[in-house]
N, C-alpha and C positions, 0 to 999 in steps of 0.2 A: 153749342145749343143756343146761346144768346144771339149769335150772329144770324142764325136761321130764323129765329123769332122776329128779329129786327127786319129781315128781308120780307117776310110774310106780311108784316104790318105795312111796310112801304107799298107792297104790291096791291094790297086791299084798298088803301086810301088813294092811291094814284094809279088806278087801272088805266086811266086815259093817257097817262104819261108813262106807259110801261117801258118804251125804249130808253128814255132818259133815266128812269129809275134803275133799270137793269144795268146801264152803264155806270151809274154811281155805285151800285152794289159791287160790281166787279172791281172798281177802283178801290173800294174799302177793303175788300178781301185781299187784294194784292198788297195793300199797305200793311195789313195785319200780318200777312205771311212774311213780308220783308222784315217787319219788326221782330217777329219770333225768331227768324233766321239770324238777325243781327244779335239778339240776346243769346241765342245758342252759340253763335260764334264767339261772343264776348265771354260766355261761361267757359267754353272750351279753351279760349285763350288764357283766361285766368287760371284754369286748371293746369294748363301746360306750364304757365309761369310758376304756379305753386310747386309743381313737380321739380322744376329746375331749382327752386329755392331749397326744397327738401334734399335734392341730390347734392347740392353744394354744402348743406349742413352735414350730411352724412360723410362727405369727403373731409370736412373740417374735423369731424369727430375722430377720424382715423389718424390725423396728423397732429392732434392737439396734445401737448404735454401738460400734465396736471401737477401743480405744486402741492407738496405734502407737509405743510407746516400749519398747525392749528394751535390757537391759544384759548384756554378755558379760564375765565375769570371766576373763581369760586366764591368771592365775597366772604360771607360768614360761614359758608359750608367748609367742611374739612375734606381732606383727600379721600377719606374712607366713606364719605357720605354717598348713599346709593345713587343720587342724581349725578354726582361727579364721576363715580365709577362707571355708570352707564354711558355717559358722554365719552369718557376715555376709552372704554371698551369698544364702542361702535366705531369711533374714529380710528383706533389702532387696527381694527379688523379691515378697515377700508384704506389702509396704507398711510395714514397720517402720522406724523411725529407730533405728539401732544405735549404742550408746555402748560403746566398748572401754575397759576399765580392767584393772589388774592384780589387786587384791584388794579385798574389801569394805571393809576398814578405810581404804583410801586413796582410795576413790571419792567425789568431790565430788557426783556426780549421784545416787548411791544413798543415799536418806534414808528410813529406816523411821519412819513417823509413825502416829498413831492412826487417821487417815483414809487415803483413797486417795492414795498418793504419785504422783510424776510418772512412775513406770515401771509397766508391766503385765507384763513378762516378765523373769526373771532366769535366765541360763544360767551355771552355775558349771562350768568345765572342770576336768579331773581334779586338776590341781595347785592349784586354788583352792578345793576342796571344804572343807577344814578352816576356811578363812576364812569361807565361807558359813555353816557350822554354828555358828561362834562369833558371828557378827554378826547373822544373820537371826533374828528372833523369829517363828517360823512361826505361832504362835497369834494374832499381831497382823496377819497378812496379810489384806487385804480385797480380794477379787476379783483377786488377783495370783497369778502362776504362777512356780514355781521348779522346776528340774529335779533336785531332791533330795527324798527322803522320809526324814526323820530316823529314823522307826521301822525302816525296812528297813536303813538304814546301821548302826544299832545291832544289829539282829537278826542280820545276816550278817557282823558283825565277828568277829575272831579272839579267842576267849576264852582262848587258850593252846593251843599245839601243833596249831593248825588247827581246833579245835573251834568250831562255831558258837555264838554266845552264846545264841541263843534255845533251842538244844538242851539247855542246862543246866537250863531251866525245866520240861522235860517230865518227867512221872512215868512215862508209858508211851510209849516211842519206837516207835510202829508207823508208821513213815514209809518210803517208798521212797527213802531217802537215807542216805548214809554220814555218820556223825557228824563225821568230820574232813573237812569240805567247805568251810571258810571260810579266809580269810587272803589273803596276797598273791596277786595274779593272775598273778605270774611263776612261782609254784610250781604248775605244771600236774600233774595226777594222772597218774602213770606207769601204763602198761598192766599191768606186772607186779604192782602192788599191788592193782589193782581187778578184774583178771580172775578170776572165780570158778574154783574147781578143777573144777567140773562142766561148764565151757564145752565144747561139743562140738568146736569147731574154731576155730583163729585166724581163719579166713576169715569166721566168723560174729560175731566180736567187732568192735565199732566204738565209737569215742568221738565224740560229736556235740555241737557247740556250738550252742545255740539262744538266740535273743535275745528277751527279754520286756520289754514296756513296761507298767509298772504306773502307772495314772493315778489311783489312789486306794487308800488302805489301809483306811479305814472309811467306807463299805463297800468291799470289795475289787473293783476293776475292773482287768482286765489284758488284754493283747493279745500274740499270738505272731507273730513275723515269719516269712515264708515261706522266707527264705534261711537255710541252716545251713552249717556247716563240718564235714566228716566226716574223721576219721582212722581208718584201718584197722589201723595198727600204731604202735609207739613211734617209728619213724623216718619214718613217713608225714608229709609236709609238710602234708597236708590238702587237701581239695578242696571247692570251693563247689558247692552244688546246692540244689534245692528239697526241702523236707522230705517232701512227699508222693511225689516222685519217688524219693527215697532209700528210703522205706518200701515202696514198690511193688517196687523192685528187690531189696530185702533180704528181704522176707517173701512176696512174691507177691500176686496180686489177692485171694486168699481171706483172708489175715491182715493185709493192709495197713490196712484200716479199723479193725480191733481195735487194732493198734499205734498208729494215730493217736489213738484214744481214750485209750489208756494213757499216751501222751506228755502229753496235756492233763491227765489226772488226776494224774500225778506232779508236774507243775509247780504246779498249783493247790493240791494237798495241802500242798506245802512252803510256798507263799505264805500259805495260810490259817493254818497252825500258827505260822508266823513272825510274822504280824501279830496273832494273838490271844494268843500266849504271851509277848509282850513288853510291858513296862510302857511307858506313854506317854512319848514323848520329852520332855526338859526344856523344849524350846521350844514344845511343844504340837503339834497336828496341823494339817495344811493340806489342805483338801478339793480344791483345784485344782492341787496340786503333782503331779509325776510323776517317774519315774526309769526308766532302762534298766538291766536286769540281764542277765547272761550265765550261763546254766545249762549245765553240762557233763553230758550223759547218757551212760550206759554201757549198750550193748546187748551181751548175751552169749548169743546164740542165741534167747532168748525174746523175745516181743513186748512185754514189760513192762520198761521201762528203769529204771535206778537213777540218782539224782542223786548225782554224785561231786564236784562243785565248783560253788559259787555265787559269782560275782563281782558285788558291788554297783556295777556300772558296765558299760560296753561294752568287752569284751575280745575282740578278734579275733586269733587266732593267725596268724603268718606262714604263707604257703602256698607253699612251694617256692622255686625260684630266682627266680620272678617276685615281686619284693618289693612290687610295686604291688597284687597281688591282694588281700592282706589289707586294705590301705588303701582299695581300691575297695569291698570288702564293708563295711567300717566306715562309709565315707561314705554308702553307699546306705542302710544301716540308720538312720544319723543323719538323713539327709534325709527318709526316709519317716516317721520318728517326728515330725519337726517339721511335716511337711505334714499328718499326721493330727491333730496337736494345734492347728495354727494355719492360717489365722487363724480363731480361734473367739472368741466373745464373752467379754469380760472384765468387762462391766458391763451391767446391765439397766436400762433406763429404765422409768418408770411407764407401763403400758400396760393396756388392758382385759383382754387375755389373762393378763397377770401378776396382775391383781387377781382374776381367776377362779381361778387356781391357788392364790393366797393364801387365798381364802375356803374352798376345798375341802380344802387340805392344810396350810395354814400356821397359825402362831400358837398352837399347842398346844390351841386350842379348836376346831379344825377338825373335819371329819366323822370323821376317823380318830383323833382325840385324840393326834396326834403333832406334833412341832415340826419344821417345814421352814422354813428361813429363805431369805434372798435368795441365798446361795451355793449352797444345795441346788437351787434352781430353775435357777441358772446351770449347775450340775453336770449336771442332767438334760438341759438343752439341749445341752451339749457332747457328752454321750454319744449323744444322738439324732443329732447331726450327724456324729459319728465313724462311726456305723453306716451312714450314707448315703454316705460317701466311698469311692470305689474306692481300695484300698490293698493293699499287700503284707502288712499286719497282719491276723491272724485273731483274732476275739474269743475269749478264753479263759474269762473269768469276769466277770459272770454270763452264762451262756448259757441258751438255752431248755431244755437238758437238766440244768441245775444243780438240785441238791436242797439244801434248807436245813433244818437242825435245830440249834437250836430255830427256831421260826417267824421268818421274816425281818422286819426292820424295814420301816417304810413306804417309806423311800428305796430299800432293796434290792428291795422288792416292785415299785415303779415301774420300777426298772431291768430286772427280769425281764420285766415286761409289755412294755416298749419292745423288749427283745431278741426276745421271741416275735413281736411285731408285725413286725419286720423279717425274721424267719425266714419268716413267712407270706408276706410280700411277695416275698421271693426265690423261694419255691416257686411262687407264682402267676404271676410275670412272668418273661419271658426277657430280663432286663436284662443290661447288662455286669456282670462280676463285681465284687462289693464285698469288704469284708474277711472275709466268710464264704467267699468263693472267691478266694483271692489271685491277682492278675494281675501277672505280670512279663513284660517283653518277651522274646521268644524269637527265635532266629535264623530266618531265612527271611522270606518276605513282601516287601513293598515298603518301600523306604526313604522314608517320607513325611515324616520330620522329620530332615533331614541336618545336625544340629547336634551339638556336643559337650556332654556333661554336665560334663566337667572335663578339665584337662590336668595329669597327674601327672608329677612330675620328681624325680630324685634326683641331687644334692641339691635340695631344694625351691627353686624359682624364685619370687621376688617379682615378680609380673607387674604391669605398669602399662599400662593401667588394670587394676583387679582383674578376674579372669576373669568373663565372662558369656557364655552361649551366643550372644547376639546380636552380640557384638563379635568381629571377625575378625583384628585385628592388635594385637600386644602387644610390649612391650619389657621387658627384664630386665637387671640388672647382676650380675656375679659377681666375686669377688675374684681376684687373680692366680693363686693356687694351685689354683683350680678349672679343670682342664684338660679335663674331660669331663662331660657331662650325659646322663643316661638319661631318655628321654621315653616316656610311655605316655598317649596320649589315650583318653578313654572316651566313646563316642557315647551320645546319649540313647536312640536306637532300636537294639535289637539286630539289626534288619534291615539297618542300615548298616554298611559296612566302612571302617575307618580305615587309611590307609597313610601312611607318612612318606617325604617327598622326591618320590616318584612313585607312579603308580597301581598299581604292582606292589611297592611298598616294604613293609617290615615294619610291624607294628602297634606294636611296642616296639623301640627302638633306642638305641644309644649314639652320641652326637654329640660329636666333639672340639670344644672351644671355643678357637679361636685368639685371639691378641691382637687387640683391636679388636672389630669387630662381625661376628658370625656370624648366619646366617639359617637357621631351621628351618621347613620347610613341612609342614603337616598337611593331608592330603586326605581328605575324607569322600566315599566313593563308594557306588554302589548295589550293588556286589559282583557285577555281571552278568558273564557270560562270553560271548565270549572276552576282551572288553575292557571293564572297568568304566567307568562314566560318572562323572566327577568332579562332585559336587553342590555342595560348599562347600570353600573353601580357607582355613585359618587360618595365620597367619604369626607367628612369634616371633623377634624380633631380640634376640640375646644379646650384650651388650657385656662384654668381659672387661677388667678394669682392668690397668694396668701394675704393676710391682713397687712396693710401698710405698717411697717415697724421701724422704730428708731432706737438704735442701741443705747442702753443706759450706761453712762460713764461715771456714775456715782452721785451726780447732782440730780437726784430724782426723788419723787414722793411715791408712797405706796397707795395704790388705788385698788378698789375691788368692785365687783358687780355680781348681782344675783340673777338678773335677767336682762335681755336685750330690749331696748325700747321699741324695736320693730315687732316684738311678740311679747306683750305684757300678759303673761300667764297668770300672775298674781297682781290684779289691778290695784290692790291696796299697798303694795310694796314698791320700793324705789326701783328704777331701771337705769341702765347705763352706769358709767363709772362714778364712783363715790369715794371720798377720802376714807382710807381704811384705818381703823383703830385696832391695833393688836391687843390680844388679851393681856390682862394685868398679871395673872398668875401663870406659873410655868405650865407649858403644855405637856401632855403625856400621850402615849400611844392610845388609840381609840380601842374601845372594848367591843365595838360592833360596827358593822358596815352600813347601818341604815337608820339608827335612831337619831332624830333631829335635835337632840339635846338631852341633858340629864333630867329625867322626869321622875318625880316622886310617885309613890304608890297611888295610882289613879285607876279606878275601874270605870268601864263603860256600862251604862245602863242598857242591858240587853235582856229585857224581860222575855220569859218563855223560851229562853235559849240556854242550852247546856254548854258551859265553858269546856274546851278540850282539855284533856288530862295533861298535855304538855305546857299549858299556858302558865308558866311561872314568871313570864317576862313582865307582866303588869304588877307583880308584887315587889319588884325591886327596880331601881333606876339603872339606866345604861347611858353610855356616852358614845356618840358616833362622829364627833367633829373631826374632820380629816385634814391633815396637812401633808400632802404627797406631792412634793415638787416634781414636776414632770421630768422623767429621765434621770433623776438623781438617786443614786444608791447610797443609803445611809444605814449605819448600824443602829440597833435599838435593843432595849431590854426585852425580856420574854414575859414579864409579869403583866397581869391585866390591871386596868384601872378600877379601883373599888369605888364604893360610895364616898364621895368627897364633898363636904359642905362648901369648900372654896369653888369647886366646879359648879355647884348648884347656884351659887351667887353670881358667878361670872357669865353664865350662859342664860340667854333668854329662854323662858320655858315655851314648850310647844302648847299652843292653845287647843284644848280639847273641849269641844262644845257638845253637850248631850242633845243630839238631834233625833229625829225619828229613826227607829231601827238601830240606834246605837251609832249613827254617823257622826263625824267630827270634822272640824276645820283644821287643816294641817298646814303649818308654815315651816318650810325647810330651813335648816340652820347650817348652811354651808355656802360658800361663795368662791368665785375665782378671784385671785389676787395677782396684780401685775404692776411692775415698776413703770412710772410715767414721769415725764417732765411736768405734765399738768393733767389733772383728772377731768378737765373740761374738754380735752381734745384727745380722742383715742388714737390719733395718728402719731402722737408723741410717745407712745408706749413701746416697750421692748417685749413684743409678743412671744419671743423665744423663751422668755422667763416666766410665762404665765403658769400659775399653780392653782390646784384646787385645795382649799383650806377649810376644813370643818372648824366650828367654833371650839377652841380650847383643847383640841386633841389632834393627833395626826396619825396617819398610817405609814409607817416607814416601809419602803420596799424591802423585800426579802432578798438577801444576796444569794447568788446562784449556788455556791457550795452548800449553804444552809437549806436552800430550796430543794436541791437534789436529795439531801439527806431526808428532808421532810416528806418528799414524794416517793421515797423508796418503798417498794412493796405496797403501793397504793393503787387503787383503781378509781378512775374518775369518769363518770358518765355525764354526758351533756344531752339534754333534750330541749329543743326549741328551734327558732328560726335562724336566719343568717346572722343576726346580731349576736346570738349566743355562740354561733360557730366562730365568730371573730375572737371572742374571749378564749375559746378552745385553742385556736391557732397561736394566740399570744402565749398561753400557758406552755404549749409544746415547744415554742421557740425559746422561752426562758429556761425551761427545764433541760432541754436537749442541747442548748447552746447554738442551735441552728434549726431551720425549718427546711426540710428536704422533700416533704411530701404534703401536698395540699390539693384541694379541688373544691369547686362550688357544688358540693354534693347535696342532693335533695332526697337522700335515703339514709341507710345506716352505714356507719364507718367504724372500723376498729383498728387501732394503732397499738402494736405490742413492742415496738422497737425503741421506745423512749427511755432516756436515762439509763443507758446500757442495759436495756431490757428489764429494768427494775420497776417501770411504771407503765401502766396500761391506760389508754384513753379511748373511749368509745363515744359515738355521737349518733343521734337519730333526729332527722328533720321533722318538725311538726310546726304548724299544720300543713298538710298536703292539699292546699286549696285548689290546685289545678285538676284534681280528680272529681268525678261525679260524686254526689252525696252518698249514694249507695256503696261506692267503692272506697270512699275515704275512711281510713282507720280513725277510731276515736282516740282521745288522749290516753285513756286507760290501755287500749290495745298497743299503742306506740310505746308506752312506758314499759309494759310487760315484755314486748319484743326486745327492747334495749337491755332490760335486766337479764333476760335469758341468753342474749347474745354475749353478755359480759361475764357470765358465770365462769368459775365459782367466785362468789362474793362473800366477804367477811362482814358479819353484823357488828360493825364498829366504825369509828371515824376513819379507819383505813379505806373505807368505801365512801366515795363522795358523789353526790348527785347534784348537778347544777341545772336548774330549771329556769328558763327565761324566754321572753318574747318581747317584741317591740311594742305591741298594743293589744294583742289578743288574750294575754294571760289575765286570769281573774282568780278570785278566791276559791271558786269551785274546783279549779285545777289543783290548787294546793291541798284541798281536802281530799281530792282523788289521790294525790301523792301519798298522803298520810295513810289512807286506806290500803293502797297497794303495798306499801312498805310493811304495814302491820301484817297483812295477809301472807307476804313472802318472807316473814321472819327477818326483816331488815329494819326494825324500828329504831336501831341505834346508829344508823349510818348518818353522816353529816350531809344535811340538805342546805344548799345555798340557792336563794332565789334572786335571780337578776330581775329587777323590776321593769316597769315600762320605760319607754324612751320617746324622744321627739322624732317626728317624721310624718309623712303624709300631709304636710301643711301647704304644699304647693299644688296649684290646679293643673296637674299633669294628666294628659289624655290616657284613658284606658284603666286608670286606677282611682280609688276613692280619694277624696280630698276633704280634709277637715277644716271647719271654720274655727275662728278664735274661740267661740263659745264651746265648741266640742273639745278643743285642746284644753281649755280650762276644766272641762269635765274629766279629761284624762288625768289631770293633776289630782283631782279628788279620788278617782279610781286607783291611782298609784298609792295614795296614802292608805286607802282601805286595804289594798293588796299587802302593803308592808305590815299593817296592823294584824292581818290574818297570819302572816308569816311569824310574827312575834308570838302570837297566841299558840301557834303550833310548834314553838321552839325551833324554828328554822332560822338560819342566818339569812341576811338579805343585803343586797347591794343596791342602793337607791340611784339607779342610772338616770331616772327622769330628772332629778335635781341637778345632776352633773351635765346632762345634755341640754337642759333648758336654756342656760345662758349662752351656749355656743352652738345653737341649732343651725346656724349658717355654715358651720364647718363640716358638713356632711361630705362624704366621698361618693364614689360612683354608685349608681343605683337609681331606679325610677322613683322609689319611695322617699328619697332624701332622708333616710333613716340609718344609713350605714356610716359608721364612724371609724371603719377599718378598711384596709385594702392590702392585699398580698402583692408584693413586688418581687421581681426577679433581680438578683444582684448581678452586676456585670462580671465580677470575679467569681470563680468557682470555689475559692477557698472559703471554708466555713467562717462566718463572721463571729466576732466576739459578742456574745449575747447582751451583756450589760452595756457594752459600747453602743450596740444597736439600739437599746432602749434609751440611751442618752441622746439619740439623734434629735436635733431640734426640729420642731414642727415648722412647716411652711417653707422649707428650703428645697430648692430644686436639685435633683441629683441626676446621675447618668443612668439610672435604672428606668425600667418601664413596666407597666402593669401587664400581667399575664392572665390570659383567660384559663379555662379548665386545663391544667397541666398535670400530667401524671409523672410519677417518679421514674427517672431513667435508671437503667441498670449500669453497673460499673462504678468505678471510683470517681468519675467526673460527673456525678449527678448534679443537677442545678441546685443552687441555694437560693432560698427566698427569705423574705422578712415581712413582718406585719407592720404596716405603716398606719398611723392614725393617733394623734395626740390624745384625743378624748377617750378612745377605746383603751389606750394605754393606762389612763388614770383609773378607770373602774376595773380594768383587769388586774392592776396591781392591788387594788382593794380586795379582789377575790383571792389572790394569792396570800395576802396577809390574814384573811379570815380562815383559809385552809391551813396555814402554818402560823398560828398566833404565838407559839413558843419558840420560833426559830428566827426572830427578827434581830 
C-alpha cells in the first residue's frame, strides 16, 4: 500500500516526466521484490539450518548415557527433614544413586578433580550453601551440575541496608525495581513502604511471589513457574494460584495479556542487568549450573509490576492457618524444577551427529568463527529437551519474542532458533501443553491416578520406609512428649479427594498419639456423590515412646510430683518434680478411696437444702492417702484406720471454703513418687518404679486368692463410658486369672463365667451420644435396664454398682442412682463412684477441646462430685487426681482420655494374673493391640491382658474398696 501511494505521488508531481518516473518506479519495485525474496530465502535457510540442529540434537539424545550419581549436602537439615526426603525421593525415582552428607568439606564422596568426578549432580540445601561456595571450584566443573550460580548469589547479596550489590555498579538505574530489594528473606517488604501514593485503591494493590529457575547466566536462560503466592494486604496470609488466573481476575481479559508480558519483561530485565553488571565470580562460571530465585512483585493498579524483593533461593511465605500450604507449594516448585532439569544428559559420547555439530559450530575455525565446546553442545541439548517436556515452568528467556542488542553470540543465536522452532511446533500442532502453556492438575474430572504425592505432618514424621507413592504402609516413631500429630496428605491428581479415617473424614486433621502404637488411615477417593468410592488406602503406624528412663541403682533420691508443668490445673500448687518428704508416722491402709486427707467434723453451709439421710461422712473424719506401688502385690491387714490424732497432725487439711451454694476449694492430697538421680531432671528417673502415694496411708493390692474369695457369689454392675469399661476388664482379668472375652461394646454386656462361675459382671454403656436426642436413653433408663438384666440381685454389699465417666458425670446422676436403688429395694448395695478424669485437652478435629480454664473447672466439678458421693455414703475413687499428673500417658483414642488398652498375648497359655499386673509400664513387648475381638470357641481361645499403668492404679483402689477386709 505504501508503494502504491508513493508511485501516485510521483506521477502527480512529475506528469511531464512520466516515462522517467515510470522507469524509476519499476526499478524500485524490482529492488523491493528481490529484497523480500532474499529475506525469504535467508529465513528458509535459517529454518533448514535450525531443523538440522534439532535433528542432530535428537540423535544425540538417543545415544547419550546419563550418569546417575547425586550428592545432597544437607547442612543443618537431618535425613528425615521433608526437604531432604523430597530431594532423595525425586532423584531416586529418576534413577539416581543419592549420597547424603552434611557439608562439602566433610564429604568423602565429593571430590573435585580436573577430570569428570564420580558425581554428576550436587544439590546444596540452604544451610550448606556457604560450604558449597567455599569448596566447589565452578570453573573446573566438567559436565557436572550444581544448584548454585555464584554470579547471582553475589549480585543479589545485601551490600548494606538491603541494597542489591549489582545495583551499585549501575550508572543509570532505569529498572522496574526498588534499589532496596536484597537481603534476608525473612525481611519481607511491607505494604506501607512499597505502596505508591497514587495507588487508586487498596483492593488493586497486591504483592506477588513468583518463582524463577535460572539455568544459565551466560547466556541467560530462565523459566517462570506457573504457581504464585498472592497477598492482597499486610495481614493477608497469602493464597496460592496460577499466575495467568490471577492476571485475568485482576485486570480482565483485555489487559491480562499485557500484564503477562510486563511480568516477564520486569523479571528478565532485572536478571539481564544483574548478570551483565556483575564481575565474574572468583570460582568462575558454570554453564550447566542452575538456581531457583524468588521475585516479589508489587502491583499497584497498573499492569506493570515493580520488583520489590529478590531472594537468591526458594522462599515461600506461610499461607494462613494451614501450615502445610506453603510447604506444599515449595515442594511442588522444587519437584517441578528437578523434573525439568533431570534426567538430562551430563556427558556426550562421540557420535556422528556430535561430529557434525563440531564441524559446523565448534573449534573456533567453524563456519561461524565462534568457539563452541563440548559443554555448549550439551547445554543446547538440555535446552532442547526442556522445551519438549510438559512442565509448569514457562520459558522466560530467550524466547521467540526476545530482542538482543548488541548482536547475539552464536550460542544465544542457536538458543533463539531452538525456541522459535518449538513455538512454531506448538502453533502447528494441538499437542498437550508444554512449558509454553503450563499444565497443572485442576479439580474435577476423573481420579485416574489415586496415589499420594506426599504425606505432610507436623511435627515431621520420619517414615519407614521412606515415602513413595507406590508404598501403602509406613511406620514412624515419635518421642514421649509428642502427644499430637497433624497430618495433611497431598494427592498426585487434583481430581482425587483425600480423607482421613473414613470416606467423609477431613483432608487435614490433628491426631492424638497415645502411648504405644496408633494407626492413621488415609483414604484416596474419587470424590463422587453421594458416596465416594475408596480407590487407595495408605496406613501410617505411629509408635510413641515411653518416658525417658534411667534405672536406679541405689544412689538416688525420692522425688514426687502433683501435676505436670505443661498443664497446671492447680495454679497455686507446685508442678514438676519436687524433693519428697516421707511421712513421719507409720502409714496404715486407707479407709476410703477419695478423701484428700483426715478431715475433722466440718459442715458445709447449705441453706434451704435438706441433707440426704446417708450423709454421715461429714460427721466423722476419713483417710484416703494411697500408697499403691504399681504392679506390686503386698499383704495387709483387714482393719480400717480409725480416728487418729497423729494422722490429723501429719496430714495437711483440705481447705473448705464456704462459697455461694455451699461450694468449696478442694486441694487433693496425693502425689506420684519416683526415684531419681536428681529432682531437677526427669530424664534421670526410673519411671518403671513410679507409684501413686496418698499422704500417710496406702491401698495394698488384694492378692488373687483373697480377691477370688471376696468376689464369690457377688454381682458387679458397671455403668459408664469406656474409661469405666477399662476398670471392668481389669477386674475380670484379676479375678479370673486371665481375660479371654472382651470387646469395645457400646451396649449392654453380661459375663457369667468368671471366678469358676461364682462371679457375675455386667456392663451398660452410657451416654450413647451418637443417637438422636429423641432415641437416646436417659441415665435412669440405662440404669434400670442394667439392673433388670442383672437380676436376681441381693440387697447387700454382695451387689456392687460402679458408676463412672470421664467428664459427663455430675451430682444429679448420683442422686438418680440413690433414687433408683431406693425404688428398686436395693438401698444397701455397695456403690462405688469413679470420678472424672483428664482428657479432651488436645485440639483434635471432630470432638470438643477443653481450654486450660475449662480443665480447671473440671477440677472443681470433680471435688463437688466426690463431696456428693460422700454425703450419699457412696464409695469413690478420685481418678481425676490420679490422671492429672500423668495426663500425657494416655493410650489410643481420639479423646486422649483412655489410660487402658486391651492387648492380645502371643502365647495362648493363660497368663499369671499377678505377674501380669507386675508388668512394668512403658516397655515394648511382642504383643499387639486388637480391635473388636470376639471370644473363640475351643480350648485355644485367645488370651488378652489389660495394659495401662495409670488404669491399673485406680483399678486396684477399686478392688481394695470392694474387698476392704481381704487385703
